VOGU-3710 file (C-alpha; in Angstrom, 3 decimals, decimal comma):
1> mesaleaale> -46,780/6,523/1,510  -45,753/9,052/-0,843  -45,432/11,907/1,591  -43,160/9,396/3,693  -40,737/8,781/0,525  -40,867/12,651/-0,550  -39,936/13,248/3,166  -36,925/10,836/2,887  -35,671/12,108/-0,538  -35,899/15,722/0,611
11> vascdrcdrd> -32,680/17,568/0,549  -32,052/19,681/3,661  -31,097/23,211/3,141  -27,778/24,790/4,013  -27,811/26,271/7,732  -25,545/29,209/6,181  -27,991/29,844/3,531  -30,925/28,812/1,433  -28,909/26,685/-1,138  -29,237/22,736/-0,722
21> svihqpysgl> -26,748/21,313/1,364  -24,037/18,841/0,166  -23,086/17,208/3,565  -24,207/17,000/7,031  -21,926/17,156/10,172  -23,314/14,727/12,891  -20,678/16,079/15,095  -21,801/19,523/14,721  -25,274/19,215/13,756  -24,824/21,488/10,541
31> hlcgrhlgrs> -26,011/21,141/7,047  -23,814/22,754/4,641  -24,061/23,715/1,055  -20,895/23,505/-1,402  -19,804/26,863/-0,806  -20,155/26,971/3,055  -18,540/23,585/3,412  -15,619/25,001/1,281  -15,330/28,040/3,854  -15,466/25,804/6,515
41> irkrvskalr> -12,663/23,573/5,522  -10,575/26,724/4,380  -11,024/28,152/7,754  -9,927/24,754/9,508  -6,943/24,146/7,265  -5,685/27,723/7,736  -5,721/27,181/11,553  -3,792/23,801/10,927  -1,263/25,433/8,819  -0,812/28,191/11,347
51> aqidlsneva> -0,432/25,582/14,023  2,150/23,513/12,242  4,364/25,779/10,663  5,779/29,089/11,012  5,329/31,420/7,889  5,693/34,691/9,881  6,982/37,836/7,912  10,183/37,859/10,606  10,950/34,200/9,662  10,731/34,791/6,304
61> aargrpftll> 12,749/37,793/6,276  15,686/36,266/8,269  15,585/33,168/6,001  16,614/35,270/2,870  15,103/32,874/0,596  11,828/31,277/-0,070  10,685/28,370/1,909  9,663/24,841/-0,021  6,821/23,138/0,538  6,369/19,655/-1,235
71> vavsggkdsa> 2,960/18,632/-1,753  2,649/14,694/-1,850  -0,264/14,159/-4,416  -1,678/10,580/-5,398  -4,528/11,552/-7,789  -7,084/10,936/-5,171  -9,435/13,054/-3,529  -7,351/13,896/-0,316  -4,339/15,223/-2,032  -6,464/17,064/-4,452
81> vllhglveli> -8,251/19,179/-1,936  -4,931/19,461/0,151  -3,156/21,092/-3,179  -6,064/23,418/-4,232  -6,278/24,600/-0,543  -2,642/25,294/-0,109  -2,781/27,039/-3,617  -5,667/29,152/-2,415  -4,159/29,898/1,018  -0,299/30,308/0,606
91> gprpdvelia> 0,204/30,079/-3,283  0,251/33,866/-3,786  3,153/34,117/-1,273  6,680/35,166/-2,913  8,428/33,576/-0,024  7,013/30,185/-0,356  7,311/27,580/-3,357  4,762/25,089/-3,717  6,065/21,706/-5,576  3,979/18,586/-6,067
101> gvvdegiagy> 5,496/15,237/-5,837  4,070/11,795/-6,938  5,200/8,396/-6,108  4,530/5,550/-8,874  4,292/2,397/-7,126  4,011/0,192/-10,090  0,268/-0,992/-9,993  -1,254/-1,522/-13,263  -4,686/-0,147/-13,966  -4,733/1,704/-11,107
111> rspsiecaas> -1,687/4,114/-10,753  -1,472/5,483/-14,367  -4,885/6,902/-14,247  -4,388/8,332/-10,821  -1,162/10,165/-11,830  -2,881/11,218/-15,044  -5,477/13,218/-12,465  -2,610/14,557/-10,638  -0,761/15,890/-13,573  -4,237/17,377/-14,852
121> lcdslairle> -4,607/19,117/-11,505  -1,100/20,368/-11,241  -1,339/21,576/-14,694  -4,417/23,556/-13,783  -3,176/25,260/-10,996  0,196/25,823/-12,688  2,369/23,768/-9,891  5,210/21,815/-10,738  5,162/17,994/-10,645  7,989/15,888/-9,514
131> risytdlgfa> 7,605/12,373/-10,090  9,600/9,065/-8,867  9,097/5,521/-9,186  9,773/2,619/-6,975  12,289/1,174/-9,886  13,866/4,601/-9,495  14,497/3,834/-5,973  15,800/0,409/-6,693  12,567/-1,282/-5,392  10,561/-3,829/-7,412
141> emddvvdrma> 7,006/-2,546/-8,717  4,300/-3,446/-6,446  2,819/-5,831/-9,084  5,924/-7,616/-8,771  6,333/-7,552/-5,037  2,657/-9,158/-4,995  3,796/-12,063/-7,136  6,712/-12,699/-4,994  5,066/-12,344/-1,267  4,405/-15,855/-0,647
151> giatrhkear> 7,930/-17,193/-1,797  9,232/-14,388/0,631  7,179/-15,306/3,434  8,118/-19,077/3,273  11,678/-17,923/3,766  11,458/-15,164/6,284  9,460/-15,496/9,540  9,283/-11,403/9,881  7,586/-11,526/6,450  4,795/-13,909/7,316
161> gmlacsycgv> 1,514/-12,269/7,659  2,706/-9,188/5,697  0,147/-7,881/2,881  1,002/-5,578/0,091  0,454/-2,644/2,145  3,492/-3,480/4,725  5,645/-3,219/1,500  4,098/-0,526/-0,187  3,788/1,785/2,725  7,584/1,267/3,542
171> frrqginala> 8,585/1,600/-0,228  5,988/5,079/-0,721  7,774/6,524/2,500  11,447/6,414/1,033  9,985/7,837/-2,383  8,501/10,798/-0,492  11,863/11,042/1,391  13,896/11,188/-2,011  11,568/13,776/-3,545  11,840/15,867/-0,453
181> krvdadwvam> 15,603/15,696/-0,806  15,531/16,209/-4,569  13,513/19,466/-4,143  15,292/20,688/-0,804  12,021/20,728/0,786  11,477/22,445/4,099  8,397/20,532/4,897  6,371/17,759/3,243  2,456/18,376/3,356  0,479/14,937/3,420
191> ghnlddvaqs> -2,975/14,718/2,380  -4,086/12,554/5,525  -7,541/13,346/6,623  -9,281/13,027/10,006  -10,151/9,455/9,363  -6,718/8,414/8,275  -5,260/10,164/11,352  -7,626/8,698/13,629  -7,276/5,055/12,131  -3,540/5,525/12,543
201> vlmnlqrgdi> -3,646/6,284/16,258  -5,827/3,162/16,785  -3,779/0,777/14,815  -0,846/1,966/16,903  -2,321/1,586/20,325  -3,837/-2,101/19,254  0,066/-2,853/18,894  0,753/-0,925/22,102  3,307/0,973/20,244  3,355/4,551/21,830
211> drtvrlapht> 6,855/5,461/20,219  5,326/4,897/16,673  2,056/7,094/18,085  4,226/10,006/19,288  5,949/9,901/15,863  2,977/10,611/13,905  2,848/13,854/11,956  2,817/16,962/12,190  6,567/16,858/13,227  7,388/20,409/13,183
221> eqpidgltpr> 7,242/20,932/16,911  9,138/17,725/17,566  11,201/17,067/14,464  12,716/13,808/13,793  16,660/14,201/12,979  17,207/13,524/9,336  13,534/13,528/8,327  12,149/16,302/6,509  9,091/17,387/8,741  5,788/16,430/7,663
231> ivplrwipeq> 2,677/18,454/7,968  -1,048/17,234/7,910  -3,294/20,422/7,006  -6,406/18,225/6,595  -6,137/16,495/9,822  -9,278/17,932/11,151  -11,491/17,319/8,025  -13,538/14,251/7,827  -13,079/12,047/4,635  -16,844/12,620/3,578
241> evhalalhlg> -16,118/16,434/3,759  -13,037/16,232/1,561  -14,788/14,059/-0,797  -17,855/16,441/-1,274  -15,616/19,442/-1,572  -13,560/17,787/-4,022  -16,856/17,102/-6,294  -18,085/20,475/-5,480  -14,946/22,206/-7,116  -15,058/19,513/-9,668
251> lpfhhgdcpy> -11,136/18,682/-9,013  -9,895/16,108/-11,213  -9,151/12,914/-8,982  -9,255/9,127/-9,504  -12,330/7,221/-7,894  -11,024/3,759/-7,913  -9,341/2,129/-4,918  -6,167/0,267/-4,730  -6,511/-3,387/-5,659  -4,355/-4,602/-3,042
261> apgalrqrnr> -6,013/-2,772/-0,018  -8,901/-5,210/0,753  -7,938/-7,351/3,917  -5,221/-4,729/5,264  -5,495/-3,696/8,871  -6,177/-0,138/8,015  -9,162/-1,081/6,121  -10,878/-3,161/8,883  -9,919/0,094/11,154  -11,510/2,168/8,752
271> dfiaaleadv> -14,609/0,347/9,081  -14,531/0,186/12,736  -13,678/4,188/13,080  -16,849/4,725/10,630  -19,111/2,580/12,649  -17,949/4,279/16,064  -18,282/7,703/14,680  -21,972/6,801/13,642  -22,795/5,467/16,924  -20,690/8,230/18,777
281> pgsrhglvhs> -20,343/11,446/16,733  -16,829/13,222/17,508  -14,981/10,155/18,224  -12,456/10,681/15,412  -11,534/13,966/16,997  -11,231/12,493/20,276  -8,789/10,162/19,070  -6,703/12,689/17,208  -6,913/15,204/20,295  -5,526/11,899/22,488
291> ldrlkemgrr> -2,654/11,822/20,009  -2,097/15,613/20,873  -2,174/14,815/24,666  0,171/11,918/24,149  2,703/14,067/22,344  2,594/16,568/24,760  2,916/14,204/27,596  5,698/12,648/26,098  7,470/15,851/25,165  7,574/16,612/28,783
301> vrevgseeag> 8,504/13,506/30,347  11,330/13,453/27,754  12,527/17,008/28,070  12,697/16,511/32,027  14,719/13,185/31,899  17,219/15,157/29,278  17,519/18,031/31,229  18,410/16,170/34,232  21,134/14,374/31,925  22,212/17,600/30,686
311> svesvasakv> 20,608/17,857/27,147  17,251/18,074/25,731  16,225/15,506/23,113  12,949/15,389/21,175  10,682/12,615/21,974  9,733/12,213/18,468  13,545/11,575/17,796  13,837/9,033/20,748  15,030/5,342/19,555  15,390/6,677/15,809
321> grcdscgeit> 19,021/6,014/14,401  20,454/5,361/10,818  20,214/2,493/8,856  23,663/0,755/8,494  22,846/-0,094/4,748  21,316/3,089/3,301  21,683/5,605/5,838  17,975/6,571/5,952  16,706/7,180/9,426  15,119/4,144/11,263
331> srqicqacsm> 14,416/2,536/14,770  16,495/-0,782/13,560  19,998/-1,472/12,674  18,752/-2,371/8,965  15,701/-0,383/8,061  12,565/-2,291/6,908  13,114/-1,066/3,499  16,386/-2,630/2,952  15,229/-5,891/4,649  12,593/-5,814/2,111
341> kawleee> 14,610/-5,069/-0,634  17,077/-7,730/0,114  14,113/-10,308/0,333  13,262/-9,526/-3,300  16,358/-9,668/-4,317  16,812/-13,263/-3,293  13,989/-14,244/-5,828
//
């Protein structure tokens, strides 16, 4: 009995050295220590960066001024690992300026400590941090939104069934857009990991929304008119590996979960993806590869049709216009943010 318990508690050694492993990759079969996990993630992030943005010397020289990369940070593990990795990979380059940006959603007991973690990380890395709040944007704070959601739903059919994340996601995108404009960013780096991207793909397919699927980041090959291109350097890194590396590096990050997240569709898909990956390792990678194939197929179809009409249009820009109210990009006459803002102003 004791030997069986000891065997169960035994920590496997790293397959690259004799240190204790901190992670097991079921999809590769490897056990990795913190040092070799860091090397593995750095290699994959570097490859993703090269695929998503062109930082060649020729492009930089022709531009004549540094590129600006806004890194969206939240105080969580993903954006902490993202910012740390970008500082290591491209921070020393004189032709790239890294700036961090954080959006304050106004969630008591959750947002303040996470912003403190983001600020601490930026200080340690000597990275400028720009902040913007929902109230700066003319929106209500999320705590206030949650208090008023029930009343809004009784008056507006479209709002029925919406959870807090529906409002917050829309407002947060507006916040990131505003920060990108403030710093004149060339790109916005998001901390979406492999699990996040796989969940987004599955959620869009559940709704049959192919247009939204092909508009998922990265946007650099198929930019959306009027939107600062998003890049997602962590898109091939599983959430567990991001968490393990953040702990190994001792990065400051907030461990708490948003109090309004339970019950959201993404949370349910998160559990489903985790179960699917445990049963069939590599499923998350397959979903993201499917996204890339859909993007490529859509681009080819759009280009063939547009060439016949005498112009070439990006599939990512299809059905995207400008909001009649605020001028932000949207697939509707009035964007979702302005609609939600109007609902809240009725209260």
